[in-house]
C-alpha atoms as one frame of an Amber mdcrd trajectory, in Angstrom:
protein
  -6.821  11.344   0.921  -8.264  10.622  -2.611  -6.267  13.505  -3.904  -3.190
  12.401  -2.239  -3.710   8.954  -3.691  -4.336  10.129  -7.337  -1.168  12.548
  -6.957   1.171   9.898  -5.594   3.156   8.498  -8.513   3.010   4.860  -7.485
  -0.021   4.428  -5.592  -2.312   3.947  -8.576   0.029   1.413 -10.302   0.400
  -0.186  -6.656  -3.483  -0.411  -6.359  -3.596  -2.222  -9.729  -1.245  -4.777
  -9.011  -3.235  -5.637  -5.723  -6.377  -5.368  -7.838  -5.001  -7.994 -10.384
  -3.619 -10.426  -7.859  -6.982 -10.263  -6.042  -8.756 -11.281  -9.482  -6.141
 -13.850 -10.249  -6.619 -15.219  -6.506 -10.544 -15.194  -7.101 -10.782 -16.317
 -10.698  -7.775 -18.912 -10.577  -9.442 -20.855  -7.750 -13.089 -20.887  -9.069
 -11.680 -22.196 -12.438  -9.851 -25.152  -9.919 -13.138 -25.570  -8.078 -15.203
 -25.814 -11.678 -12.696 -28.504 -12.941 -13.671 -30.684 -10.145 -17.164 -30.077
 -10.241 -17.089 -30.880 -14.019 -15.204 -34.236 -12.855 -11.663 -33.332 -13.088
  -9.594 -34.494 -10.090 -12.119 -36.815  -8.886 -10.072 -38.201  -6.080  -9.955
 -34.870  -4.621 -12.839 -34.629  -2.079 -15.076 -31.796  -3.405 -15.776 -30.429
   0.117 -12.241 -30.179   1.218 -11.309 -28.442  -1.941 -14.199 -26.138  -1.922
 -12.955 -25.066   1.735  -9.459 -23.897   0.557 -10.663 -22.392  -2.608 -13.455
 -20.707  -1.603 -11.172 -19.208   1.342  -8.860 -18.168  -1.219 -11.613 -16.687
  -3.629 -12.821 -14.814  -0.351  -9.514 -13.186  -0.022  -9.077 -12.685  -3.674
 -12.380 -10.721  -3.681 -11.456  -8.920  -0.549  -7.954  -7.589  -2.217  -9.797
  -6.949  -5.372 -12.708  -5.243  -4.028 -10.848  -2.849  -1.273  -8.400  -1.737
  -4.220 -11.147  -1.173  -6.840 -12.832   1.077  -3.999  -9.624   2.837  -3.696
  -9.081   3.147  -7.275 -12.544   4.387  -7.551 -12.430   6.959  -5.103  -9.682
   8.808  -7.089 -11.761   9.467 -10.260 -15.611   8.793  -9.714 -17.027  10.875
 -12.109 -14.908   9.649 -14.932 -15.771   5.965 -13.775 -19.561   6.345 -13.487
 -19.478   7.930 -17.087 -17.642   5.033 -18.443 -19.632   2.400 -20.068 -17.164
  -0.448 -19.522 -17.381   0.551 -15.498 -21.137   0.632 -15.343 -21.100  -2.776
 -17.172 -18.225  -4.109 -14.884 -20.401  -3.181 -11.838 -23.777  -5.151 -13.243
 -21.675  -7.903 -14.025 -20.366  -8.022 -10.234 -23.784  -8.043  -9.349 -24.670
 -10.826 -11.429 -21.560 -12.681  -9.998 -22.863 -12.354  -6.629 -26.540 -13.475
  -7.508 -24.952 -16.438  -8.991 -22.638 -17.303  -6.178 -25.726 -16.849  -3.720
 -27.992 -19.110  -5.847 -25.213 -21.728  -6.098 -24.623 -21.883  -2.353 -28.130
 -21.565  -1.136 -29.100 -24.419  -3.314 -26.476 -26.359  -2.162 -24.623 -27.055
  -5.574 -21.509 -27.998  -3.844 -23.440 -31.478  -2.447 -25.290 -31.925  -5.776
 -22.589 -31.807  -8.527 -25.743 -31.755 -10.867 -26.359 -30.321 -14.088 -27.412
 -26.834 -12.668 -24.148 -26.753 -10.540 -22.336 -27.262 -13.436 -24.070 -24.668
 -15.553 -23.675 -22.035 -12.335 -19.762 -22.921 -12.234 -19.673 -22.288 -15.950
 -21.646 -19.136 -15.617 -19.511 -18.064 -13.156 -16.486 -18.258 -14.672 -17.863
 -16.509 -17.928 -19.011 -13.616 -15.885 -15.876 -13.254 -14.350 -13.845 -13.322
 -17.603 -16.500 -10.691 -18.651 -15.453  -8.778 -15.510 -12.181  -8.953 -16.331
 -12.702  -7.739 -19.915 -14.601  -4.796 -19.121 -11.704  -3.891 -16.519  -9.495
  -3.783 -19.006 -11.621  -1.689 -21.277 -12.145   0.879 -18.627  -9.034   2.642
 -19.823  -9.798   2.404 -23.644 -13.438   4.014 -23.353
C-alpha cells in the first residue's frame, strides 16, 4: 500500500491538501475560541461557541492526523531522521497535554488568566507545528 501511495503522482499532493485543510479547520477554530476567551464577541455564549468550535477542531485533527499518518507511511525512515519532523511530533504531544490540562481543569467555565494563557499557548504551539511541518521539506 505504501509503495503504491508513494508512486501515484496525485496521491501525495492530495494527502497534503487534506492535511492542510485539517490544520486550517483545527487552527482556525482554536483561534476563534481563543478570541472569545479573550473577550471578543462577548454576546456569543462561550459554551455554545465551544461546542461548535471544538467539534470542528476534532474534525480538523482527524483529517490532519489520518493524512499525516498516510504521508508518514510513504517515507518513515526519512521523516524519523528529519529534525523538523521530530520537533513537530514533540509539539503535538505538548499540544495534547495542554488541551488535556485546559479541559481537565474546566478552563472554559473559568475563563480566568490561566485559561487565557492556555489558549494562547495552544495557538503558539499549533503555529509552531505548522512551521515545523513546512520545514520538513527543507531540512
